[in-house]
C-alpha positions in Angstrom: 126.0 -93.6 38.4 122.3 -93.2 39.0 120.1 -91.8 36.3 117.8 -89.0 37.6 116.8 -85.7 36.3 116.2 -82.4 38.1 112.5 -81.7 38.6 111.3 -78.1 38.5 107.8 -77.0 39.7 106.7 -74.1 37.5 104.8 -71.6 39.6 102.9 -69.0 37.5 99.7 -67.1 36.7 97.5 -68.4 34.0 98.1 -65.1 32.2 101.7 -66.1 31.8 100.9 -69.6 30.5 102.6 -69.0 27.1 105.9 -68.1 28.5 105.8 -71.0 30.9 104.8 -73.6 28.3 107.6 -72.5 26.1 110.0 -72.7 29.0 108.8 -76.1 30.0 109.4 -77.4 26.5 112.9 -75.9 26.3 113.9 -77.3 29.8 112.7 -80.7 28.7 114.9 -80.6 25.7 117.9 -79.8 28.0 117.3 -82.7 30.2 115.3 -81.1 33.0 111.8 -82.4 34.0 109.0 -79.9 34.9 105.8 -80.0 36.9 103.5 -77.9 35.0 99.7 -77.7 36.0 98.6 -77.7 32.3 100.0 -81.2 32.1 99.7 -82.6 35.6 96.2 -81.5 36.7 93.3 -83.3 35.0 89.6 -82.7 35.1 88.3 -83.9 38.5 91.6 -83.7 40.3 92.0 -81.9 43.6 94.0 -78.8 42.6 95.3 -78.2 46.2 96.3 -81.9 46.5 97.9 -82.0 43.1 100.0 -78.8 43.7 101.2 -79.9 47.2 102.2 -83.4 45.7 104.1 -81.6 42.9 105.9 -79.4 45.3 106.8 -82.3 47.5 108.4 -84.3 44.6 110.2 -81.3 43.1 113.8 -80.3 43.6 113.2 -76.6 42.6 110.4 -74.1 42.6 110.7 -71.7 39.6 108.4 -68.6 40.0 107.5 -66.6 36.9 107.4 -63.1 38.2 105.0 -60.7 36.6 102.2 -58.3 37.7 99.7 -61.0 37.2 101.6 -63.6 39.2 102.5 -61.5 42.2 98.9 -60.6 42.6 97.6 -64.1 42.1 96.2 -65.9 45.2 97.3 -69.2 43.7 100.9 -68.1 43.3 100.9 -66.7 46.8 99.6 -70.1 48.1 102.3 -71.9 46.3 105.0 -69.6 47.6 103.8 -70.1 51.2 103.8 -74.0 50.7 107.4 -73.7 49.4 108.5 -71.7 52.4 107.0 -74.3 54.7 108.7 -77.1 52.7 112.1 -75.4 53.0 111.8 -75.4 56.8 110.5 -78.9 57.1 112.8 -80.7 54.6 116.5 -80.9 55.2 117.2 -80.8 51.4 114.7 -78.0 50.8 112.9 -76.9 47.6 115.3 -74.4 46.0 113.5 -71.3 44.9 114.4 -69.9 41.4 112.7 -66.5 40.7 112.3 -65.7 37.0 111.5 -62.1 36.1 109.4 -62.0 32.9 107.7 -58.6 33.4 108.4 -55.5 35.5 106.7 -55.9 38.9 107.0 -55.6 42.7 109.1 -58.5 43.9 107.3 -60.4 46.8 109.0 -59.9 50.2 109.9 -63.6 50.3 112.0 -63.3 47.3 113.7 -59.9 47.9 116.9 -61.5 49.1 117.2 -63.9 46.1 118.9 -63.3 42.8 116.5 -63.6 39.9 117.1 -64.7 36.3 116.1 -61.7 34.2 114.2 -63.0 31.1 112.8 -59.6 30.4 116.1 -58.0 29.4 118.1 -61.0 28.2 116.2 -64.2 27.6 119.2 -66.3 26.4 121.4 -65.1 29.2 118.7 -65.7 31.8 118.0 -69.2 30.5 121.6 -70.2 30.7 121.9 -68.7 34.2 118.8 -70.7 35.2 120.4 -74.0 33.8 123.7 -73.3 35.6 121.8 -72.8 38.9 119.8 -75.9 38.5 122.7 -78.2 37.6 125.0 -76.7 40.3 122.5 -77.2 43.2 121.2 -80.5 41.9 124.8 -82.0 41.6 125.6 -80.7 45.1 122.8 -82.7 46.5 123.1 -85.7 44.1 126.7 -86.1 43.2 126.1 -89.7 42.1 123.6 -88.8 39.4 125.0 -88.8 35.8 124.2 -85.9 33.5 121.1 -86.6 31.3 121.5 -87.9 27.8 119.7 -85.5 25.5 118.2 -86.4 22.1 118.0 -83.5 19.6 114.5 -82.2 19.0 113.1 -82.4 15.5 114.1 -79.4 13.4 111.2 -78.0 11.5 111.3 -78.6 7.7 110.4 -75.0 7.1 113.5 -73.9 9.0 115.7 -76.3 7.0 114.3 -74.9 3.8 115.0 -71.4 5.0 118.5 -72.3 5.8 119.0 -74.0 2.4 117.8 -70.8 0.7 120.1 -68.6 2.7 122.6 -70.2 5.1 123.0 -66.9 6.9 119.6 -67.5 8.5 121.4 -69.7 11.1 122.7 -66.5 12.6 119.2 -65.7 13.7 119.0 -68.9 15.8 119.7 -69.2 19.5 123.0 -71.1 20.3 121.0 -74.2 21.2 118.8 -74.1 18.1 121.9 -73.9 16.0 123.2 -77.0 17.8 119.9 -78.8 17.0 120.4 -77.8 13.3 123.8 -79.3 13.2 122.5 -82.4 14.9 119.7 -82.7 12.3 122.4 -82.5 9.6 124.5 -85.2 11.1 121.5 -87.4 11.8 120.4 -87.1 8.3 123.9 -88.2 7.2 123.4 -91.4 9.1 124.9 -90.7 12.5 123.3 -91.5 15.8 123.4 -88.2 17.6 123.3 -87.2 21.3 123.4 -83.6 22.6 125.2 -82.6 25.8 123.6 -80.5 28.5 123.8 -76.8 27.5 126.2 -76.0 30.3 129.3 -77.9 31.7 129.5 -79.8 28.4 133.3 -80.2 28.5 133.7 -78.4 25.3 131.5 -80.8 23.4 128.0 -79.9 22.2 127.1 -82.9 20.2 128.3 -86.5 20.2 127.8 -88.4 17.0 128.4 -92.0 16.2 128.0 -94.3 13.2 128.1 -98.1 12.9 130.8 -99.4 10.6 130.9 -103.2 10.9 133.2 -105.1 11.4 135.1 -102.1 12.8 134.1 -100.4 16.0 131.6 -97.5 15.7 133.0 -94.2 14.5 132.8 -91.5 17.3 132.7 -87.8 16.5 132.8 -84.9 18.9 131.4 -81.6 17.7 131.6 -78.1 19.1 129.2 -75.4 17.8 129.9 -71.7 17.5 127.1 -69.4 16.7 128.9 -66.3 15.4 127.7 -63.4 13.4 128.6 -63.4 9.7 131.4 -60.8 10.3 133.0 -62.8 13.1 134.9 -65.8 11.6 136.1 -68.6 13.9 139.9 -68.1 14.4 142.9 -70.2 15.4 142.3 -69.7 19.1 138.9 -71.5 19.0 140.4 -74.6 17.2 143.3 -74.7 19.7 140.8 -74.5 22.7 138.6 -77.3 21.3 141.6 -79.5 20.9 142.9 -78.6 24.3 139.7 -79.3 26.1 139.1 -82.6 24.4 142.7 -83.8 25.0 142.7 -82.7 28.6 139.4 -84.6 29.2 140.8 -87.7 27.5 137.6 -88.0 25.5 137.6 -90.9 23.0 137.1 -89.5 19.5 137.9 -90.6 16.0 137.1 -87.2 14.7 136.7 -83.7 16.0 134.4 -81.1 14.3 134.0 -77.4 14.8 130.7 -76.1 13.3 129.8 -72.4 12.9 127.1 -70.1 11.6 130.0 -68.0 10.3 133.2 -68.9 8.4 136.8 -69.8 9.4 139.9 -67.7 9.2 142.8 -68.9 7.0 144.8 -69.6 10.1 142.0 -71.7 11.6 141.8 -73.8 8.5 145.5 -74.3 8.3 145.7 -75.5 12.0 142.6 -77.7 11.5 144.1 -79.4 8.5 147.4 -80.2 10.4 145.5 -81.5 13.5 142.8 -83.4 11.6 139.9 -81.3 12.7 136.9 -81.1 10.4 135.4 -77.7 9.9 131.7 -77.0 9.0 130.8 -73.5 8.0 127.3 -72.3 7.3 127.5 -73.2 3.6 128.7 -76.8 4.5 125.9 -77.3 7.0 123.4 -76.1 4.4 124.8 -78.5 1.8 124.6 -81.4 4.4 120.9 -80.7 5.0 120.2 -80.4 1.2 121.8 -83.8 0.5 119.9 -85.4 3.2 116.6 -84.0 1.8 117.3 -85.1 -1.7 118.4 -88.6 -0.7 
């Protein structure tokens, strides 16, 4: 399969730069490339030329909607260019409205569903990814999903988790996955994270060389639950079912959580050979790695 990542042109007002900068970083960690003027336009470049070039190369146009952006001449110009491109190109530039502040939606976008980052950031982010991957795969069915390396987890966060494992509950689901990846990487595993959506029930793939035997392959699913919501039997069953149905090759299966596991879940995991990592076990893995 071909190796190509979706490219999103990020259209925004300069007043919304912080939101867009953070979004670009997060999209990059989830295997999606972005065209972001802060990175693409250098001193001396023709701004109009650069923007048109960026739009032409992009698969998607994400528009950060706010009072500042809908009143921005630059944003309006980019919108007009995108509308023209959609008419001229058979594949089109797919428009993705992102609501980040209450504002009057431009007429061009009134018939389009927007991702509501204002009321539910995590839900909107997942919805954005689902839309990007769905439309991208429709147009490029021969392209393989991107391989995603975990980002470096800040040492200050690791120290906070070691002091109080319950701090993991405060993390986003993806950030929790990155903490688990850090713990496994520190334990000597080579770690790859799957895309945040359509991951086939597997969030992390870890492998470790063990010559002369073949490498050990471990599949991990992460559950970010509140402290009063332990992982039950049903979750362990679902993880086993999904992995078996997909015929994924695995030497070990792991379920990791910010919470704990019920007695029934532990009993089933023991019978089926599933490893369980609760918040305390993850914290201990991180601690051993730091002291090594």
